[in-house]
N, C-alpha and C positions, 0 to 999 in steps of 0.2 A: 555540802562539801564538794559534790560534783560540779555545781554551778561555779563555785569559787575556783576550782581547778581549771574550768574553761576560761574564766577571766584571766588566769595566769597565761593561758595560751594566746590570748589576744592582747595581753598587757604590753608586750614589746611593741606590737603594731601601734596601739593607742599612744604609748609613751612617745613614739617618734612624731606624733601629731598632737603633742601637748595634752594627752589624755582623752582626745576626741576620736570617735569612730562611728561610721554610719551603720545602721542596722544591717544593710545588705553586706557590708564588709564583715561584720560580726558573724553573719550567717555563713559566709564562705569559710570562716575559721571555726565553725562548729556550734555557734550559739543559735538555738532555735528560738522562735517567738515565745515559747513557753518558758524557756530558761531565762530569756531576757526579762519576761514579766516577773519571774521570781527574783531576779537580781534587782530590778527596780523596787519591788516590794521590800526587799531586805536592805535597801539603801546602799548596795554595792556599786550601782551606777545611777546616774541621773539622766534625764532626757530634757535638756533645756529648750530645745526646739524639736518639733516632730521629726523623727527619723535619725537624730544624732544623739549618740550616747556619750556620756563623759564619766570616766572613772571617778568615783567619790574619793576625795582626798587629793586629787590632782590640783596643783596650784592654779588659782583663778587669775590668770595673767592676760595681758593684752594679746599675746600670741595665741593663747588658748581661745580667746573670743574670736579671733580671725580664723582659727582652725575650725571652730564650730560653724561659723558662717559659710566657709568654703567647702564644708562637708555635706551640705544639704543635697538632697536628691534632685533629679530633673536636669535642666539645662546647667552647664558649667557656671560656677560662681568663683571668681578669683579676686584676691586682694589687689588693689590698684591705687593710683593717685598717691596721696600722702602716705597711705599705709604701705603701698608697694615700695615707695621710696625709702621708708624706714626699714622695711625688711631687707632691702638691698644695702642698707647702711650708707645711703648717699649723703654727701656732706650737707649739713644744715637741716636734715630731716630726722626727727626723733619719734619714738613711740608716742601715741596719743590718739589721733583720729583713727576711726575704724571705717574704712571705705572699701567697698567691693564693687565689681563690675559683673553684670550678667546680661544675657541676651533676652530681650523682651521684658515684660513687667513681672517682677517677682516680689513677694512679700516674705520677709524673714523676721520673725517676731523676736527681735533683740533690741533692747534699748540702746539708743545712741548710734546704731549702725546706719551708715549712709549707703544707699544702693543706687548705683548709676547704671544706665543702659548704654550699650555700645556694642559694636561688632567685636567678636572674639575669634581671632584666627589662631590656629594651633601654633603658628610661628611666634605669637606674642605671649605664650603661656609657658611658665617654668615653675619649678618648685624650689622654695627657699625655706630652710629650717622646717621642712615637713609641711609647709603651707603653700597651696597653689596660688600663684600670683603672676602679674604681668612681668615680662622681661624688662631689663633696664631701658632699652630703646623705647618700648611701648610705654613704660612708666613715665619717661621724660616727655614723650609725645602728649600724654594726658595731663601732666602735672600743671601745665600753664592754665588749665581750666579750674584748678582747685587751689592754687597758691600764687602769691605775688611774683612778678617777673624776677625780682631779686633772689627769691628762694630758688626758683628754677635755674637761674644763672649759677648759683653756688653748687647746686646738685649736678648740673651739667658739667661744670669744670672739674668736679671731683670724679665723675664718671670718665671724662676724657683723660684725666691724669692716670686713671687705673687702666687705660688701654682700650676703652670702648671706641669702636671705629666711627669716625665722622661719616664715612660712607654709609654704614649701616643705619646710623641715626637719621641721616637725610632720607634714605630709602624708606624707612619706617614712617617718618613724618609725611613724606609725599604720598605714600600708599593710603594713609589714614586721613589726609587733609581734605576738608570740605570748606567751601567759602564761609568765612565768618567763624570758623572753628578756632577758639582761642589757643588751646594747648599746642596744637601742631604748628600754628603760626609762630608762637613764641620759640619753639624748638628750631624751626627752619631759620628764623632770624639769628639764633645763637650759632647754628652750624655755619651759616654764611659768614658771620663775624669771625668765627674760629678759623675758617679757611683763610681769611684775610690776615689774621694775626699770627697764625702758625703755632702758637704755644698756649697751653692752658694757664689760667690763673692759679696761684697756689693757695689763696685764702680769700675769705669774704672781704677782709680789709683791703686786699689788693684791688678787688673789684671797685670798691668805693674810691680808692686813690686813682684808678684809671679813669673813672668817670669825671673826677675832679680835674685831672690833667686835661681831659678833652674840653671841659667847660672853660678852663683857663686858657685854652687856645695853644697849648704846647704842641709844637710840630715835630714830626720825625721820631715819635716815641716807639720803642721796641720792647716787647715783653721778654722777661727772663734772659737778659742780654749777658752773654759770657764775655768778660773783659780780659783781653790778653795783651801782653806787651813783649815784643821780641819773641813771639811764639810761646811765651810762658803764661800760664793761667794766673790771673790776679784775683778775680772775684766774679761773682754772678750778681747782677742787679735785678731787682724786681722789675724796674722800668729804666730805660736809658735813652738818651739822645746821643748816639755814638759820636756824631760829628762835633758835638759840643763837649764831649767827654764829661757828660753830666748824668749822674745816677739819682734815681728816686727810690727810696725804700719805705715800704709800709711798716711802721715800727710798732710792734705789739708787745705789751708787757708779758704776754703768755710765752713768747718765743725769745724776747730780748731782755727779760727781767733777770735779776741776780748778778752776782759778781763775775761768774764764769762767762755768761753771755756778754756782759759789758766789756770784759777784757777781750773777748773775741771780736766784738764790734770795733773796739779801738784799734786792734791789730789790722783789721780789714781796712779801716779808714786810713791807717798809715800806709798800707800797700797802695791804696788808690791815690793818695796824695803824692806818693813817690813817682807815679806815672802821670801826674797832672790831671787826675780826675777829681771832680767835686761831687760829694754825696749830700743830698738833701733828704732828711728824715721827715716823715709825716706820720703823726700818731692819730689814734682814734679821736682824741680831743681836738686835734687840728682839723680833722674832717668835720667835726661838729661845728667848727667856726669856718664854714666853707667859703664865705665871701672874703674874709681876711686871708685865708690860706690861698685862695685863687690869686689874689693880688701878689702875695709873697712869691708864689711859683712863677708868675709872669715876670716879676722883677728879677728873679734868679736867672731865668732863661735869657732875658734881655741883657743882663750884666755879663753873663757868660759869652754871649754872642759878640759883645763889644770887646771883651778881653781877648778873644780868639780871632777877632776880625772875620766873623761869619755872617752870612745873610741868607734868609730863607727865600728860595727862588720860586716857590709855589709847588715844588715837587720834592726838594731836598735842600739841605744846608750846603752852602758853598762859600769858599773864601771870597772876600770882597775883591772886586776887580777882575774876577774870572767870569767866563761866559756861563749863562744859566744852563 
């Protein structure tokens, strides 16, 4: 009875960490080694790895496994890479992999756990959902060594949209960068590109469309362009060539499916046509037929330039017959 009452005293603490608590934390809250031994014998708690206690009956979840791994004693252990990205709910990153970072060589006897070595500065450590993990900037700096560049780009743009500072991202990547280090190199390239483009992408589909526009040689493209006429807001385009009054939209069934969305798209198209803007929609299926879609986009740009009498000068679009 006494032991179970003590479990009640630490239950709130353990619950905030998905049922996991280290022996030393339990000791601070009043559980002696003798009481812990009795609790283990009675099946009130388990000890899946040495030193970490888990309340019996607590749900066995992905988060609990990370909480156990990051509760071990000794040098700090923090969730990072894909696990850190999932904890921060970065776009395109879901629960699944269990990856932690620690200083020096550590062994944690947990099936499927990936342990990575690396420097751990206090500036790079935070707590999310009761689990010690890397900050968003540090997570993005490491992510390129564990995930394809496309995954990193989606996560990066999501973090940027949420207000994460490009300056902090650059400072973190530069502080951690070493020659040949993949993750920080990917992040630095993304920050450089972001500084040039000025606005984040809104979806993974937009990223694919932007790369297709680049391969098609479309010049003067602006992200998230606000179209106005006579000072009045008309629409916002995923991508636009303003001088050609040409908009490109990444068309997703998720956001454009259904009668309400279709009516909204039609009304938007009417507003754009009324101010002599042309909209070209590109779907996921179009992106899968990249060669044919590239040709189509090139033709649209060429036709629009002819209609409006515009010429690419090497730096910008200008009317035919005017100085570059």
